[in-house]
C-alpha positions, -999 to +999 in steps of 0.1 A: +617+547+690+650+527+686+684+543+701+700+556+671+734+546+690+725+508+688+744+487+669+718+459+671+692+486+656+717+496+625+716+461+621+685+453+623+680+488+596+707+470+575+690+433+573+656+451+564+676+472+535+689+437+523+658+419+523+643+444+495+671+427+469+670+393+481+633+394+479+628+412+448+632+385+422+610+362+443+582+385+440+588+392+403+591+348+398+555+343+417+540+366+397+552+343+360+545+315+381+505+325+388+503+342+352+518+308+339+488+288+359+464+313+349+468+306+311+467+267+320+507+267+316+533+255+339+554+279+339+591+283+354+601+281+389+595+309+411+635+310+416+640+316+377+646+354+383+673+345+407+690+322+378+686+348+352+706+375+373+733+350+382+734+339+345+739+379+335+763+388+365+788+364+352+787+378+314+808+403+300+795+434+296+796+447+263+792+486+256+788+501+222+818+525+209+799+555+206+785+553+247+801+578+269+806+572+308+774+579+320+763+550+298+788+527+320+775+544+351+737+545+348+730+512+359+752+514+392+733+547+400+697+533+391+702+502+410+719+521+445+689+546+439+661+521+436+675+503+466+678+532+487+645+541+479+629+510+490+649+508+521+630+539+530+598+518+532+590+505+562+592+467+556+593+442+590+591+472+616+587+508+622+610+505+649+646+520+634+669+545+638+669+549+600+629+558+603+634+592+601+643+595+564+615+572+557+600+603+540+578+603+507+593+633+499+628+611+498+612+584+482+599+602+451+632+621+450+651+591+446+626+569+422+632+603+403+670+600+403+671+565+391+643+574+363+664+602+346+698+584+348+674+556+330+664+577+307+697+592+297+716+561+293+688+550+267+694+582+245+732+582+253+743+557+227+720+573+198+700+548+191+663+551+177+645+528+207+668+537+234+654+581+224+621+566+220+618+546+254+633+575+270+605+597+257+578+579+270+594+569+301+593+607+312+560+613+295+549+583+320+567+594+351+557+633+351+519+620+350+524+592+372+543+612+400+518+636+409+494+608+413+515+591+437+523+623+458+483+627+459+476+594+468+503+592+499+490+627+511+460+615+516+468+592+539+494+616+556+470+644+564+455+614+581+484+610+608+498+651+599+532+636+585+547+629+555+573+601+570+556+565+564+568+553+594+542+577+613+516+570+592+516+536+600+524+536+634+492+557+634+473+535+617+487+508+637+477+525+671+444+544+660+413+522+644+417+517+608+384+522+596+373+519+559+373+556+549+361+567+517+393+586+511+414+557+517+396+537+490+404+565+461+437+566+472+444+535+473+429+526+434+453+557+425+481+543+442+476+511+422+471+525+389+504+544+395+519+514+405+514+496+375+527+522+353+559+532+375+564+496+370+562+492+331+530+462+338+501+459+317+485+473+304+506+505+303+537+479+291+547+444+289+578+437+306+580+402+284+580+415+250+604+435+227+579+453+204+597+485+194+560+501+183+552+493+221+585+490+248+589+514+273+613+502+295+630+472+274+636+504+250+662+518+272+680+491+283+680+473+249+722+482+245+731+467+278+740+436+282+760+411+313+763+428+346+747+465+337+716+444+324+716+425+357+718+457+377+693+469+354+669+443+359+675+438+394+664+476+398+629+468+384+624+437+403+633+461+436+610+488+425+580+464+421+585+448+452+589+488+465+555+493+453+538+464+468+552+469+501+543+506+499+507+495+488+508+462+514+523+485+546+507+523+542+470+505+532+471+476+553+494+481+581+484+452+602+514+427+610+541+456+609+561+455+640+563+483+665+594+470+685+623+451+675+612+420+693+623+387+678+587+372+677+574+408+661+598+408+636+591+372+625+554+379+624+560+415+606+578+389+578+553+367+576+524+390+575+542+411+546+549+380+530+511+367+529+500+405+518+528+402+488+517+373+476+484+382+476+490+414+456+516+393+433+483+369+424+462+398+420+484+416+395+490+383+376+456+375+375+450+416+361+479+411+337+455+377+325+429+393+314+442+430+303+457+433+270+482+464+267+465+498+258+480+519+230+505+544+243+479+572+230+460+562+259+483+560+290+476+597+296+444+592+305+451+564+327+474+581+345+448+610+344+423+588+361+449+576+387+456+615+398+414+619+394+410+593+420+441+603+441+425+640+440+391+627+449+410+612+478+422+638+496+392+661+488+366+632+503+393+633+530+389+671+536+353+673+534+348+650+556+373+646+586+388+680+583+354+696+579+339+674+606 
């Protein structure tokens, strides 16, 4: 493991953390571009999300007269908490001084903190849409979080640790064979990722229909830099789940040492895996329609059932053997 007193190790940890906000808009732009191509449209550039964020950051933030200080502070709390949650997920290498805090419990706690402030901000102004979106968000998260924890715990039981770096290191050092428990956990975590990031079929991030929107309803009163931080946090969350799925279930390419060649290979590997996952997400959003809200609990119950089947199959096949 990296020396916690080494300045170069901490610099590498900082660079890896900064890569999440830097690459998150690119992944969102890639998904948009692929979806446009699949729909026989030209589509905007993959760098369009960067332009949108820059435009919003340069605009003045207008706040409703009924808003409390919590409404003004929420974008910063949501952004920082989501960014710190993403920083706990190993991106390029697992040999970092911050690997000790890369725990699934820490990840879930930071995401919950961001979610609570997002919901409180949606209700703060007192609009009907904000309260509606906050209620839907908390309902979805209450069903999605147990499924996420159950899916990751399936892999954690194999490595005998809830630390994400230890899980990846175990799979890199051991023969990563195709296990039924991993297939169930992968399917369950994929469904959770769609719900948590507000993608089709649970939510549609490109529309503002009052009867269906969830995330957009909570940020409807934001503008300027506040809206930019909220949108940026949503993009980081999408990248977070993409990296979580890519590096936990497909850890090939993740560097186990801070050598420049290993880091370059790790960066190329994670970009390739995210490009494939982004293309698959765009294809799914092209062929699927948004489901009705009352069907979302059944969708997330399926995710929990798949994750539970993965955990039980691991206990039966691995522990029982």
